[in-house]
VEXRO-138815 format. One record per residue (C-alpha): x, y, z. Coordinates in steps of 0.02 Angstrom, whole numbers, plus 50000, padded with zeros to 5 digits. Example, Ala and Ser with C-alpha at 12.3 -4.5 7.8 and 13.67 -1.06 7.14 Angstrom:
% VEXRO-138815
506154977550390 506844994750357 
***
This chain:
% VEXRO-138815
500005000050000 501475011550035 502085009349856 500355013549791 500275028849903 501995034249844 501475032049663 499885042049692 500875056249771 502125056149629 500745056449498 499845070449592 501435080849610 501905078849428 500135082549373 500115098849472 501755104349394 501105100049221 499505109749258 500525124849306 501445123249141 499825120949046 498945135949125 500375147149075 500385140048901 498495141048885 498345159348932 499745164448815 499185153048673 497425160048675 498075177848679 499375175048544 498135165748432 496955180448442 498315193048398 499085182048264 497395179348179 497055198148190 498785202648124 498925189647986 497095189547933 496005174247903 496835169547737 498645170247796 498155161247957 497385147547853 498945146847742 500055144547894 498975130147955 498845120747792 500675123147738 501275118047910 500225102647882 501285098047731 502805096147844 501775087847979 501365074047853 503105067247884 502955067848074 502355049848080 504165044448056 504645053548214 503065049548313 503355030948299 505125032948362 504605044948500 503445031948576 504795018648566 506125030048642 505015034848788 504495016848819 506255009448817 507045023248923 505675021649054 505755002549047 507645002149074 507475014649216 506195003149297 507454988849280 508844999549358 510194995449228 511165011849211 512385006049076 510994999448967 510035015648998 511525025748931 511655014648778 509775016148748 509825035248749 511325036648631 510615023848510 508925032548510 509735049548475 510735042648328 509155035048253 508205051548275 509595061148187 509465048948042 507575051348033 507795070348035 508935069447883 507695058047793 506265070147828 507315084647764 507505075647596 505665070947587 505055088347632 506175096747504 505565085347366 503825078347395 503325092647512 503805106247388 502925097047247 501345095147350 501335113647395 501555118947213 500325106947135 498985101647259 498635115347386 497445129747351 498465145347394 497765162947363 498545172647219 500135181847267 500475171747426 501435156947354 503155164347395 502645167147576 501945149447581 503645142847525 504525152247666 503285144947790 503675127647723 505565129947743 505455136747920 504245122747966 505475109747900 506885116748006 505755117248158 505275099048133 507105093848120 507435102248288 505925093348359 506485076348294 508195077248377 507405083948537 506355068348571 507625058148673 507945072848789 506085075548824 505875056748848 507285056948978 506415070749078 504765061249075 505615044749123 506415053549273 504695061149312 505425078649327 503865087749270 504365103449366 505695106249232 504305107949103 503455120949212 505015131549231 505485130849049 503705135449003 503975152149093 505345155848969 504265149448827 502865161248879 503975176648871 504685171348704 502925169248632 502465186648693 504045192748610 503405185748446 501815196148462 502815211948497 503965209148348 502465205748236 501745222548286 503335232548253 504055222048112 504075230247941 504065213947845 502865201147773 501915196147931 501665178047881 503505175147843 504035184448000 502855174148108 503505157648038 505325163048067 505035169048245 504105153048288 505605143048228 506795153448335 505735150948491 505705132048463 507605131648442 507905141348603 506715130448706 507495114548635 509245120548682 508695123948861 508005106348880 509575098648806 510765108348919 509735103249072 509745084849025 511625084548989 511995092549157 510815081949263 510645064949181 512165054249150 511325044549009 511025060748912 512875063248879 512935057848698 514055043448647 514215040848459 513995022148476 512505013048403 512094997648506 511474985048379 510384974948499 509554990148576 509324998448407 508544982648340 507304982148485 506875000548466 506674999348277 505674983248291 504504991848414 504415007048302 504134997448141 502364992548184 502105008748278 502595017548117 501015011948028 499895017848171 500715034948180 500705036647992 498835033647998 498595047048131 499565059848029 498705055147866 497035056647953 497405073548034 498295082047890 497315072847756 495715079747832 496465097147827 496995095147646 495295088547591 494445103347676 495655114747582 495265106247415 493375108147434 493175124147537 494815134147533 495965142147663 494555151247756 493895134447816 495675129347856 495745144347971 494145138248055 494925121048074 496485129048151 495415138448277 494515122148317 496175113448341 496795127448455 495255126748567 495215107848575 497095107548605 496905119148755 495545108148829 496515092248790 498005099348884 497085096549048 496955077949010 498615075348922 499575082249070 498875068749183 499215056049047 501035061249045 501125059049234 500335041649225 501365034749081 503015031149172 502105023349320 501105011649207 502675006349113 503695003749272 502324993449356 502294981849205 504204980849200 504124974949381 502744962249337 501534970649458 499974967149354 498764971749494 499504989249506 499664989849316 497794987349293 497344998349440 498355012649365 497515010649194 495775010549271 496205025549380 496915034449227 495335031149125 494205038749256 495275053349314 495845058849141 494155057449055 493235065849199 494445080349204 494365082049015 492455082149018 492465094449163 493235107049044 492565101248875 490705101248916 490555119748966 491725124948825 490685115248698 489025122548755 489705140348769 490795139548614 489965154348525 490165165148680 491975159548703 492425163248522 491565180248522 492505185548679 494145178248621 494265183148436 494015199548345 493535190148186 492795172648204 493085161748049 491515154047976 491115136648042 492395137948183 491055134448316 490465118348235 492245112048208 492645115648391 491145105948457 491455090848348 493305090548389 492915090948576 491815075548556 493115066748450 494515070048574 493515061848716 493615045248623 495365048948559 495925051348740 495095034848787 496065026548647 497725034148702 497495028848884 497275010848829 498775012648713 499855017448864 499515000048933 499824991848764 501485000948743 502024995448916 501864977248860 503014980848714 501874972248587 501204985548468 500944975348309 499064974048311 498644991248380 499734999248247 499024989148103 497214992648147 497515011148182 498585013648028 497365005847905 495825014147981 496565031547991 497325030647816 495625026447744 494705040547834 495255055247722 494635045447571 492965042847659 492885061647694 493305065247512 491855054047460 490675062647582 491165079847515 490945073647337 489125070347384 488975089047428 488865085847615 489355100347732 491115102647808 490555095647978 490555077847909 492455077347913 492475077248102 490925066348118 491915053148026 493405055548144 492265052948295 491675036048233 493465030748192 494055034648369 492585025148446 492935009648340 494805009948378 494505012148565 493494995948568 494804986748464 496214992848578 495354985448732 495394968148653 497204970548599 497714974948778 496834959248839 497734949148705 499444956248754 499164953848941 497834940448979 497904944249166 497064961149134 495194961449170 494304967949015 492664969049112 493384981249238 494114992649105 492494993049005 491524996649165 492705011349202 492395018949029 490505016449036 490395024349209 491235040049144 490135040448988 488575038949098 489125053849203 489535063949047 487855060448964 486865065249121 487865081449136 487615085648951 485745082848965 485545094649114 486705107949042 485745107248877 484145111048973 484995125749061 485605132548893 483805134848836 483735149848954 485295159348899 485355177848945 486175182848778 487565190748883 489115180548837 490105182448999 488595178649111 488095163649003 489855156549014 489805157949205 488085149649219 488535135349100 490245133049181 489555132849359 488145120649317 489305108749224 490675109649355 489535105749502 488725091249411 490385083749353 491145084949526 489655076949616 489245063749486 491065059949449 491515057449632 489975047549689 489505038249528 491075035749422 492345032349561 492305016749669 492715016749855 494585014049831 494685027649698 493725040049806 494985036949944 496395039849820 495605056149763 495325062049942 497105057349987 497795067549843 496705082549888 497175081050073 499035080450034 498895096149928 497915105450062 499215100750195 500595107050081 
***
């Protein structure tokens, strides 16, 4: 029980530090998004989103390796083998450098061709679009080689580092806004360049910290063949899954561009920003849970392994819904208060994305358990094929003259299907896991969410037409219902004790 208590405290501490980081990032992101949209205009904002998507198409190569790097570093740390941990880090970094060079070649060939021949760019903005592409490529290369360092921080569960660095990141983002205001240059090109510079500075800070504090982060130009083989083998199947995610995300954006133009891409970008802010509340807890889940499996503590997954399902989904429900119902009021000019269809995209991310989050929580087992073959195959097919389904729907909303309706159904499939894959990988308990945990949360949505919907029929007051009423109603129903309906006795213990420890502190 002492180990469980220690794990709970560690998760709670790391979650609080990640929340601090997220709140800083959220406030600044919302403010900077407003100013950037106002400064660039709807068209240039849409161009930045869709051209950045061209580079993001290649991110699946890195995403697959990122998951493998994080898993193997955390696993070796759980085993306590320091020499093998050092070899794992160096091998992972060498592989990431190789991937970065590959992506550079692909982006400068296929990426440039796609921009010139397939994207719908307003007349006179092609040169600026090319600059955005080049800066985005450089930024992605920095991100690729940064992965092992971020994985090391997460494996050591030093989430406070993220919070401190975010303070610097905040000031740098505000600096971007100031320079956009005073800069006598093409605003779109300037914004892309300044964003690249900020990413480089933040990456350097993380790297210097890791090199100074973690012995394994001191790079050794030696590629361990056995470790590399294990990492690449893990990544190979993971590659298909991550490729599918990228194809689905960016493919959806491209199809929207082909049928509706950059204005609707701007709406999609706003939707992604809002949903990303809300998702941050859940993803921070997920980051805190991931090393504990992996370490419990590495130690063959299946009881704690399953307990952590069930606890993660309930706590993460409840906290996500706590934020997502009021935002979804008050989306028009939020957008009107936040933005000077609201892109057409932004409200609908936001609402559908919030629903989609609920099931996407469910899917990712289950994947944390699957990754801990080290067997990713089936989850990657199913995800890869399904997600790769989705943009073609969306294209077909748009060809039938259906409205833009159907893109994200399709994504919702895909995430639901994959969540169910992933539960069976987890059971297949680790037969000692109780599928019934995990399904019960998900259904309990869904029941609470549906009851809350029904009551909030009734309250929304009596809006005051005063945005700020409506947001307060919707937020208060939703928050009270989620807290009461979540605590007494979704959580079992043990989990309520865990929650109270975490709250009590924070109050004492």
